[in-house]
C-alpha positions as protocol buffer text, in pm:
chain_id: "A"
residue {
  index: 1
  type: MET
  ca { x: -1810 y: -2051 z: 2582 }
}
residue {
  index: 2
  type: GLY
  ca { x: -1971 y: -1758 z: 2666 }
}
residue {
  index: 3
  type: PRO
  ca { x: -1824 y: -1323 z: 2552 }
}
residue {
  index: 4
  type: ASP
  ca { x: -1768 y: -1333 z: 2938 }
}
residue {
  index: 5
  type: ILE
  ca { x: -1453 y: -1604 z: 2904 }
}
residue {
  index: 6
  type: VAL
  ca { x: -1404 y: -1473 z: 2597 }
}
residue {
  index: 7
  type: ARG
  ca { x: -1333 y: -1125 z: 2730 }
}
residue {
  index: 8
  type: GLU
  ca { x: -1132 y: -1228 z: 2987 }
}
residue {
  index: 9
  type: PHE
  ca { x: -874 y: -1379 z: 2733 }
}
residue {
  index: 10
  type: LEU
  ca { x: -938 y: -1033 z: 2514 }
}
residue {
  index: 11
  type: TYR
  ca { x: -827 y: -914 z: 2878 }
}
residue {
  index: 12
  type: GLU
  ca { x: -511 y: -1087 z: 2951 }
}
residue {
  index: 13
  type: GLN
  ca { x: -438 y: -1038 z: 2561 }
}
residue {
  index: 14
  type: SER
  ca { x: -423 y: -656 z: 2588 }
}
residue {
  index: 15
  type: LYS
  ca { x: -150 y: -685 z: 2862 }
}
residue {
  index: 16
  type: ARG
  ca { x: 101 y: -855 z: 2660 }
}
residue {
  index: 17
  type: VAL
  ca { x: 32 y: -735 z: 2288 }
}
residue {
  index: 18
  type: SER
  ca { x: -18 y: -421 z: 2080 }
}
residue {
  index: 19
  type: ALA
  ca { x: -394 y: -289 z: 1966 }
}
residue {
  index: 20
  type: LYS
  ca { x: -319 y: -397 z: 1628 }
}
residue {
  index: 21
  type: THR
  ca { x: -162 y: -722 z: 1710 }
}
residue {
  index: 22
  type: GLN
  ca { x: -483 y: -760 z: 1921 }
}
residue {
  index: 23
  type: GLY
  ca { x: -740 y: -648 z: 1608 }
}
residue {
  index: 24
  type: ARG
  ca { x: -585 y: -947 z: 1458 }
}
residue {
  index: 25
  type: ILE
  ca { x: -682 y: -1152 z: 1768 }
}
residue {
  index: 26
  type: ILE
  ca { x: -1042 y: -1063 z: 1754 }
}
residue {
  index: 27
  type: SER
  ca { x: -1038 y: -1087 z: 1340 }
}
residue {
  index: 28
  type: THR
  ca { x: -985 y: -1454 z: 1373 }
}
residue {
  index: 29
  type: LEU
  ca { x: -1134 y: -1541 z: 1638 }
}
residue {
  index: 30
  type: LYS
  ca { x: -1457 y: -1391 z: 1444 }
}
residue {
  index: 31
  type: THR
  ca { x: -1373 y: -1584 z: 1146 }
}
residue {
  index: 32
  type: PHE
  ca { x: -1335 y: -1929 z: 1309 }
}
residue {
  index: 33
  type: PHE
  ca { x: -1731 y: -1846 z: 1564 }
}
residue {
  index: 34
  type: ASN
  ca { x: -1847 y: -1772 z: 1221 }
}
residue {
  index: 35
  type: PHE
  ca { x: -1746 y: -2118 z: 1099 }
}
residue {
  index: 36
  type: LEU
  ca { x: -1884 y: -2236 z: 1420 }
}
residue {
  index: 37
  type: VAL
  ca { x: -2238 y: -2098 z: 1369 }
}
residue {
  index: 38
  type: LEU
  ca { x: -2283 y: -2146 z: 949 }
}
residue {
  index: 39
  type: GLU
  ca { x: -2176 y: -2510 z: 1036 }
}
residue {
  index: 40
  type: LYS
  ca { x: -2435 y: -2501 z: 1325 }
}
residue {
  index: 41
  type: LEU
  ca { x: -2191 y: -2660 z: 1599 }
}
residue {
  index: 42
  type: ILE
  ca { x: -2339 y: -2318 z: 1807 }
}
residue {
  index: 43
  type: ASN
  ca { x: -2621 y: -2077 z: 1719 }
}
residue {
  index: 44
  type: ASP
  ca { x: -2451 y: -1768 z: 1826 }
}
residue {
  index: 45
  type: SER
  ca { x: -2080 y: -1628 z: 1789 }
}
residue {
  index: 46
  type: PRO
  ca { x: -1937 y: -1465 z: 2144 }
}
residue {
  index: 47
  type: ILE
  ca { x: -1755 y: -1235 z: 1997 }
}
residue {
  index: 48
  type: GLU
  ca { x: -1987 y: -1035 z: 1817 }
}
residue {
  index: 49
  type: ASN
  ca { x: -2051 y: -795 z: 1976 }
}
residue {
  index: 50
  type: ILE
  ca { x: -1701 y: -749 z: 2066 }
}
residue {
  index: 51
  type: ASP
  ca { x: -1559 y: -428 z: 1907 }
}
residue {
  index: 52
  type: TYR
  ca { x: -1199 y: -362 z: 1793 }
}
residue {
  index: 53
  type: PRO
  ca { x: -930 y: -179 z: 2010 }
}
residue {
  index: 54
  type: LYS
  ca { x: -887 y: 210 z: 1920 }
}
residue {
  index: 55
  type: ILE
  ca { x: -567 y: 178 z: 1754 }
}
residue {
  index: 56
  type: ASP
  ca { x: -341 y: 537 z: 1810 }
}
residue {
  index: 57
  type: SER
  ca { x: -139 y: 591 z: 1524 }
}
residue {
  index: 58
  type: LYS
  ca { x: -67 y: 974 z: 1346 }
}
residue {
  index: 59
  type: ILE
  ca { x: -265 y: 1017 z: 1046 }
}
residue {
  index: 60
  type: PRO
  ca { x: -13 y: 997 z: 667 }
}
residue {
  index: 61
  type: LEU
  ca { x: 104 y: 1182 z: 482 }
}
residue {
  index: 62
  type: VAL
  ca { x: 26 y: 1198 z: 175 }
}
residue {
  index: 63
  type: LEU
  ca { x: 85 y: 1419 z: -107 }
}
residue {
  index: 64
  type: THR
  ca { x: -181 y: 1576 z: -352 }
}
residue {
  index: 65
  type: THR
  ca { x: -217 y: 1417 z: -706 }
}
residue {
  index: 66
  type: ASP
  ca { x: -56 y: 1789 z: -831 }
}
residue {
  index: 67
  type: GLU
  ca { x: 210 y: 1671 z: -633 }
}
residue {
  index: 68
  type: ILE
  ca { x: 223 y: 1341 z: -726 }
}
residue {
  index: 69
  type: ASP
  ca { x: 254 y: 1469 z: -1078 }
}
residue {
  index: 70
  type: LYS
  ca { x: 565 y: 1719 z: -997 }
}
residue {
  index: 71
  type: LEU
  ca { x: 769 y: 1447 z: -885 }
}
residue {
  index: 72
  type: ILE
  ca { x: 710 y: 1187 z: -1146 }
}
residue {
  index: 73
  type: SER
  ca { x: 768 y: 1457 z: -1422 }
}
residue {
  index: 74
  type: CYS
  ca { x: 1155 y: 1536 z: -1173 }
}
residue {
  index: 75
  type: ALA
  ca { x: 1257 y: 1195 z: -1195 }
}
residue {
  index: 76
  type: PHE
  ca { x: 1229 y: 1187 z: -1542 }
}
residue {
  index: 77
  type: SER
  ca { x: 1525 y: 1468 z: -1520 }
}
residue {
  index: 78
  type: LYS
  ca { x: 1746 y: 1267 z: -1405 }
}
residue {
  index: 79
  type: LYS
  ca { x: 1983 y: 974 z: -1465 }
}
residue {
  index: 80
  type: PHE
  ca { x: 1761 y: 650 z: -1510 }
}
residue {
  index: 81
  type: GLY
  ca { x: 1503 y: 920 z: -1549 }
}
residue {
  index: 82
  type: LEU
  ca { x: 1269 y: 611 z: -1744 }
}
residue {
  index: 83
  type: ARG
  ca { x: 1370 y: 431 z: -1464 }
}
residue {
  index: 84
  type: ASN
  ca { x: 1272 y: 628 z: -1204 }
}
residue {
  index: 85
  type: GLN
  ca { x: 1034 y: 751 z: -1327 }
}
residue {
  index: 86
  type: THR
  ca { x: 834 y: 425 z: -1354 }
}
residue {
  index: 87
  type: ILE
  ca { x: 926 y: 337 z: -959 }
}
residue {
  index: 88
  type: ILE
  ca { x: 736 y: 673 z: -877 }
}
residue {
  index: 89
  type: GLU
  ca { x: 428 y: 575 z: -1116 }
}
residue {
  index: 90
  type: ILE
  ca { x: 398 y: 219 z: -1032 }
}
residue {
  index: 91
  type: MET
  ca { x: 433 y: 260 z: -591 }
}
residue {
  index: 92
  type: TYR
  ca { x: 103 y: 537 z: -670 }
}
residue {
  index: 93
  type: SER
  ca { x: -17 y: 385 z: -932 }
}
residue {
  index: 94
  type: CYS
  ca { x: -1 y: 13 z: -745 }
}
residue {
  index: 95
  type: GLY
  ca { x: 24 y: 122 z: -315 }
}
residue {
  index: 96
  type: LEU
  ca { x: 340 y: -132 z: -342 }
}
residue {
  index: 97
  type: ARG
  ca { x: 611 y: -119 z: -28 }
}
residue {
  index: 98
  type: VAL
  ca { x: 893 y: -45 z: -109 }
}
residue {
  index: 99
  type: SER
  ca { x: 1058 y: -471 z: -51 }
}
residue {
  index: 100
  type: GLU
  ca { x: 754 y: -529 z: -320 }
}
residue {
  index: 101
  type: VAL
  ca { x: 890 y: -264 z: -556 }
}
residue {
  index: 102
  type: THR
  ca { x: 1292 y: -427 z: -572 }
}
residue {
  index: 103
  type: GLU
  ca { x: 1135 y: -727 z: -606 }
}
residue {
  index: 104
  type: MET
  ca { x: 925 y: -656 z: -846 }
}
residue {
  index: 105
  type: LYS
  ca { x: 923 y: -994 z: -1105 }
}
residue {
  index: 106
  type: ILE
  ca { x: 891 y: -928 z: -1494 }
}
residue {
  index: 107
  type: SER
  ca { x: 754 y: -1291 z: -1540 }
}
residue {
  index: 108
  type: ASN
  ca { x: 491 y: -1104 z: -1307 }
}
residue {
  index: 109
  type: ILE
  ca { x: 346 y: -844 z: -1515 }
}
residue {
  index: 110
  type: PHE
  ca { x: 49 y: -903 z: -1766 }
}
residue {
  index: 111
  type: PHE
  ca { x: 50 y: -688 z: -1994 }
}
residue {
  index: 112
  type: ASP
  ca { x: -241 y: -799 z: -2206 }
}
residue {
  index: 113
  type: GLU
  ca { x: -508 y: -852 z: -1856 }
}
residue {
  index: 114
  type: SER
  ca { x: -323 y: -462 z: -1739 }
}
residue {
  index: 115
  type: LEU
  ca { x: -174 y: -666 z: -1405 }
}
residue {
  index: 116
  type: ILE
  ca { x: 85 y: -708 z: -1178 }
}
residue {
  index: 117
  type: LYS
  ca { x: 101 y: -1003 z: -915 }
}
residue {
  index: 118
  type: ILE
  ca { x: 281 y: -902 z: -619 }
}
residue {
  index: 119
  type: LEU
  ca { x: 440 y: -1115 z: -292 }
}
residue {
  index: 120
  type: GLY
  ca { x: 353 y: -952 z: -35 }
}
residue {
  index: 121
  type: LYS
  ca { x: 454 y: -994 z: 373 }
}
residue {
  index: 122
  type: GLY
  ca { x: 401 y: -1342 z: 473 }
}
residue {
  index: 123
  type: ASN
  ca { x: 480 y: -1474 z: 113 }
}
residue {
  index: 124
  type: LYS
  ca { x: 35 y: -1342 z: 13 }
}
residue {
  index: 125
  type: GLU
  ca { x: 20 y: -1333 z: -353 }
}
residue {
  index: 126
  type: ARG
  ca { x: -211 y: -1061 z: -448 }
}
residue {
  index: 127
  type: PHE
  ca { x: -266 y: -938 z: -788 }
}
residue {
  index: 128
  type: ILE
  ca { x: -352 y: -541 z: -856 }
}
residue {
  index: 129
  type: PRO
  ca { x: -494 y: -354 z: -1141 }
}
residue {
  index: 130
  type: LEU
  ca { x: -217 y: -154 z: -1368 }
}
residue {
  index: 131
  type: SER
  ca { x: -286 y: 222 z: -1482 }
}
residue {
  index: 132
  type: SER
  ca { x: -277 y: 252 z: -1870 }
}
residue {
  index: 133
  type: THR
  ca { x: 10 y: 524 z: -1676 }
}
residue {
  index: 134
  type: ALA
  ca { x: 209 y: 316 z: -1529 }
}
residue {
  index: 135
  type: LYS
  ca { x: 158 y: 26 z: -1768 }
}
residue {
  index: 136
  type: LYS
  ca { x: 313 y: 232 z: -2061 }
}
residue {
  index: 137
  type: LEU
  ca { x: 569 y: 375 z: -1846 }
}
residue {
  index: 138
  type: LEU
  ca { x: 632 y: 5 z: -1754 }
}
residue {
  index: 139
  type: TYR
  ca { x: 668 y: -159 z: -2125 }
}
residue {
  index: 140
  type: ASN
  ca { x: 913 y: 112 z: -2245 }
}
residue {
  index: 141
  type: TYR
  ca { x: 1121 y: 60 z: -1946 }
}
residue {
  index: 142
  type: ILE
  ca { x: 1161 y: -281 z: -2006 }
}
residue {
  index: 143
  type: THR
  ca { x: 1131 y: -223 z: -2377 }
}
residue {
  index: 144
  type: TYR
  ca { x: 1426 y: -3 z: -2420 }
}
residue {
  index: 145
  type: ASN
  ca { x: 1606 y: 67 z: -2099 }
}
residue {
  index: 146
  type: ARG
  ca { x: 1654 y: -217 z: -1885 }
}
residue {
  index: 147
  type: LYS
  ca { x: 1719 y: -485 z: -2197 }
}
residue {
  index: 148
  type: ASN
  ca { x: 2055 y: -266 z: -2189 }
}
residue {
  index: 149
  type: LEU
  ca { x: 2220 y: -325 z: -1860 }
}
residue {
  index: 150
  type: SER
  ca { x: 2409 y: -667 z: -1823 }
}
residue {
  index: 151
  type: GLN
  ca { x: 2255 y: -891 z: -1568 }
}
residue {
  index: 152
  type: ASP
  ca { x: 2409 y: -1173 z: -1351 }
}
residue {
  index: 153
  type: LYS
  ca { x: 2130 y: -1475 z: -1301 }
}
residue {
  index: 154
  type: GLN
  ca { x: 1995 y: -1328 z: -982 }
}
residue {
  index: 155
  type: SER
  ca { x: 1810 y: -1058 z: -1120 }
}
residue {
  index: 156
  type: ILE
  ca { x: 1752 y: -1153 z: -1438 }
}
residue {
  index: 157
  type: ASP
  ca { x: 1362 y: -1166 z: -1364 }
}
residue {
  index: 158
  type: ILE
  ca { x: 1411 y: -920 z: -1158 }
}
residue {
  index: 159
  type: VAL
  ca { x: 1210 y: -543 z: -1307 }
}
residue {
  index: 160
  type: PHE
  ca { x: 1429 y: -233 z: -1177 }
}
residue {
  index: 161
  type: LEU
  ca { x: 1846 y: -276 z: -1169 }
}
residue {
  index: 162
  type: ASN
  ca { x: 2074 y: -47 z: -1099 }
}
residue {
  index: 163
  type: ASN
  ca { x: 2369 y: 70 z: -1290 }
}
residue {
  index: 164
  type: ARG
  ca { x: 2545 y: -246 z: -1249 }
}
residue {
  index: 165
  type: GLY
  ca { x: 2258 y: -473 z: -1333 }
}
residue {
  index: 166
  type: LYS
  ca { x: 2162 y: -571 z: -953 }
}
residue {
  index: 167
  type: LYS
  ca { x: 1858 y: -547 z: -806 }
}
residue {
  index: 168
  type: LEU
  ca { x: 1766 y: -197 z: -654 }
}
residue {
  index: 169
  type: THR
  ca { x: 1829 y: -216 z: -278 }
}
residue {
  index: 170
  type: ARG
  ca { x: 1531 y: -17 z: -16 }
}
residue {
  index: 171
  type: VAL
  ca { x: 1806 y: 252 z: 15 }
}
residue {
  index: 172
  type: MET
  ca { x: 1861 y: 289 z: -322 }
}
residue {
  index: 173
  type: VAL
  ca { x: 1465 y: 340 z: -400 }
}
residue {
  index: 174
  type: TYR
  ca { x: 1488 y: 589 z: -79 }
}
residue {
  index: 175
  type: ASN
  ca { x: 1701 y: 833 z: -233 }
}
residue {
  index: 176
  type: ILE
  ca { x: 1558 y: 811 z: -589 }
}
residue {
  index: 177
  type: ILE
  ca { x: 1213 y: 927 z: -457 }
}
residue {
  index: 178
  type: ASN
  ca { x: 1360 y: 1204 z: -222 }
}
residue {
  index: 179
  type: ASP
  ca { x: 1614 y: 1347 z: -499 }
}
residue {
  index: 180
  type: ALA
  ca { x: 1294 y: 1338 z: -759 }
}
residue {
  index: 181
  type: ALA
  ca { x: 1065 y: 1576 z: -419 }
}
residue {
  index: 182
  type: LEU
  ca { x: 1392 y: 1801 z: -404 }
}
residue {
  index: 183
  type: GLU
  ca { x: 1383 y: 1883 z: -781 }
}
residue {
  index: 184
  type: ALA
  ca { x: 1031 y: 1887 z: -763 }
}
residue {
  index: 185
  type: LYS
  ca { x: 1053 y: 2151 z: -458 }
}
residue {
  index: 186
  type: ILE
  ca { x: 812 y: 1959 z: -217 }
}
residue {
  index: 187
  type: ASN
  ca { x: 839 y: 2097 z: 129 }
}
residue {
  index: 188
  type: LYS
  ca { x: 680 y: 1752 z: 321 }
}
residue {
  index: 189
  type: LYS
  ca { x: 917 y: 1507 z: 433 }
}
residue {
  index: 190
  type: ILE
  ca { x: 834 y: 1218 z: 225 }
}
residue {
  index: 191
  type: SER
  ca { x: 945 y: 809 z: 192 }
}
residue {
  index: 192
  type: PRO
  ca { x: 820 y: 536 z: -48 }
}
residue {
  index: 193
  type: HIS
  ca { x: 531 y: 469 z: 178 }
}
residue {
  index: 194
  type: THR
  ca { x: 443 y: 769 z: 139 }
}
residue {
  index: 195
  type: LEU
  ca { x: 328 y: 701 z: -260 }
}
residue {
  index: 196
  type: ARG
  ca { x: 140 y: 384 z: -104 }
}
residue {
  index: 197
  type: HIS
  ca { x: -14 y: 674 z: 125 }
}
residue {
  index: 198
  type: SER
  ca { x: -141 y: 880 z: -94 }
}
residue {
  index: 199
  type: PHE
  ca { x: -319 y: 538 z: -362 }
}
residue {
  index: 200
  type: ALA
  ca { x: -551 y: 441 z: -36 }
}
residue {
  index: 201
  type: THR
  ca { x: -642 y: 801 z: 17 }
}
residue {
  index: 202
  type: HIS
  ca { x: -734 y: 982 z: -330 }
}
residue {
  index: 203
  type: LEU
  ca { x: -877 y: 593 z: -405 }
}
residue {
  index: 204
  type: ILE
  ca { x: -1140 y: 654 z: -75 }
}
residue {
  index: 205
  type: GLU
  ca { x: -1137 y: 1023 z: -180 }
}
residue {
  index: 206
  type: ASN
  ca { x: -1271 y: 948 z: -531 }
}
residue {
  index: 207
  type: GLY
  ca { x: -1495 y: 620 z: -380 }
}
residue {
  index: 208
  type: ALA
  ca { x: -1334 y: 327 z: -355 }
}
residue {
  index: 209
  type: ASP
  ca { x: -1480 y: 89 z: -115 }
}
residue {
  index: 210
  type: ILE
  ca { x: -1240 y: 34 z: 135 }
}
residue {
  index: 211
  type: ILE
  ca { x: -1236 y: -326 z: 105 }
}
residue {
  index: 212
  type: SER
  ca { x: -1095 y: -342 z: -245 }
}
residue {
  index: 213
  type: ILE
  ca { x: -815 y: -102 z: -87 }
}
residue {
  index: 214
  type: GLN
  ca { x: -736 y: -381 z: 144 }
}
residue {
  index: 215
  type: LYS
  ca { x: -747 y: -629 z: -108 }
}
residue {
  index: 216
  type: MET
  ca { x: -448 y: -427 z: -346 }
}
residue {
  index: 217
  type: MET
  ca { x: -263 y: -375 z: -44 }
}
residue {
  index: 218
  type: GLY
  ca { x: -240 y: -634 z: 76 }
}
residue {
  index: 219
  type: HIS
  ca { x: -375 y: -565 z: 451 }
}
residue {
  index: 220
  type: GLU
  ca { x: -456 y: -876 z: 622 }
}
residue {
  index: 221
  type: ASN
  ca { x: -711 y: -671 z: 919 }
}
residue {
  index: 222
  type: VAL
  ca { x: -859 y: -435 z: 664 }
}
residue {
  index: 223
  type: VAL
  ca { x: -897 y: -231 z: 1084 }
}
residue {
  index: 224
  type: THR
  ca { x: -498 y: -153 z: 881 }
}
residue {
  index: 225
  type: THR
  ca { x: -674 y: -8 z: 517 }
}
residue {
  index: 226
  type: GLU
  ca { x: -927 y: 195 z: 787 }
}
residue {
  index: 227
  type: LYS
  ca { x: -656 y: 464 z: 904 }
}
residue {
  index: 228
  type: TYR
  ca { x: -733 y: 613 z: 567 }
}
residue {
  index: 229
  type: LEU
  ca { x: -1102 y: 715 z: 615 }
}
residue {
  index: 230
  type: HIS
  ca { x: -939 y: 953 z: 883 }
}
residue {
  index: 231
  type: VAL
  ca { x: -756 y: 1070 z: 660 }
}
residue {
  index: 232
  type: ASN
  ca { x: -1031 y: 1118 z: 442 }
}
residue {
  index: 233
  type: LYS
  ca { x: -1270 y: 1233 z: 684 }
}
residue {
  index: 234
  type: LYS
  ca { x: -981 y: 1526 z: 790 }
}
residue {
  index: 235
  type: HIS
  ca { x: -929 y: 1614 z: 409 }
}
residue {
  index: 236
  type: LEU
  ca { x: -1347 y: 1635 z: 456 }
}
residue {
  index: 237
  type: VAL
  ca { x: -1295 y: 1956 z: 689 }
}
residue {
  index: 238
  type: GLU
  ca { x: -1034 y: 2102 z: 477 }
}
residue {
  index: 239
  type: THR
  ca { x: -1239 y: 2140 z: 197 }
}
residue {
  index: 240
  type: MET
  ca { x: -1565 y: 2289 z: 408 }
}
residue {
  index: 241
  type: ILE
  ca { x: -1330 y: 2508 z: 589 }
}
residue {
  index: 242
  type: LYS
  ca { x: -1166 y: 2619 z: 237 }
}
residue {
  index: 243
  type: PHE
  ca { x: -1457 y: 2656 z: 7 }
}
residue {
  index: 244
  type: HIS
  ca { x: -1810 y: 2707 z: 220 }
}
residue {
  index: 245
  type: PRO
  ca { x: -1942 y: 3028 z: 281 }
}
residue {
  index: 246
  type: ARG
  ca { x: -2014 y: 3003 z: 639 }
}
residue {
  index: 247
  type: LYS
  ca { x: -1644 y: 3035 z: 829 }
}
């Protein structure tokens, strides 16, 4: 099989699936053919020089670190403040999806190792480091706040509960974040995913490598993670315009 056959196959796929799905197909094929090369079943990979398709996507909205701090501070001023503050801190510090927060289990928190185990998309497990701030808030919430809530069998191992001791819904988490944003006077249309975007962007801005970020976010393909490189480029341009004497 040569590159021309692979290109023809990918061309036919491009008529049926999105650029994102095409990227996943190419990634899978690259892994497969690289394996064949390593096993000396073929000499060269026919897909080696084939590029990933460009994905047209909007640059994700992110918050500044000051806005994050205000959001967390204002969350504490509301009812169930410690719980709400912990949710926002965990989502930002660990880059979690909203579904991963609502399904988070006490048995998957390893305080001694400063790690949490998350069950992500496709039931794939990953471990994420806990920052000292997130770890402290999480410990205090579970130890002093959560234990006062009655729980049923379905929620006994669930971390974040509502006032009836049941698992939070996605809408509840969305409302927690938006109420805190209103209180903090953050004039941006934010969602739970904004905290995840901010997590990745701030890591890149501070020099983290893209593969580590991919693993922490649970992205199947590094192409998905690479969109945050574009956010960083925009940040660099804005910084240059704002601070350099040559306007």
